[in-house]
C-alpha angles and dihedrals in degrees: 000000000000103000118070124169138181119220134183112232090237095050125101106203140171122235121194131204109202111203096172097113092045096051121090120241109287092006118130139189110255101172140013141184124204116202116198123176125236112281099044120070126228101211099176141344138189142164140211127193096293110013144045125214126198126188112214132188139174126021135158120271114257092018126123118214126195112211118191131204119199119187137191121203133209085250091063096251123135132193139163132216129182137207129202120227120191113197114217138148109269 
């Protein structure tokens, strides 16, 4: 897992998955699903043609959360990537 982040439990932050280099020429994201475990809150999420953004809040100090982003493209391809968020006082 390449993307690791630290987050304060009181922060509400946006996290972005950029799929631009993975997508084929003229291919676009048409749907996405964000999966966040219990304990961290998915406040909002959206996508454009080549990226997905999720707004996350909460979390328990000294806990690591794995948040997944699964996309579907207009070419019928799907893939999933995850990020790791460690909650700590900042």
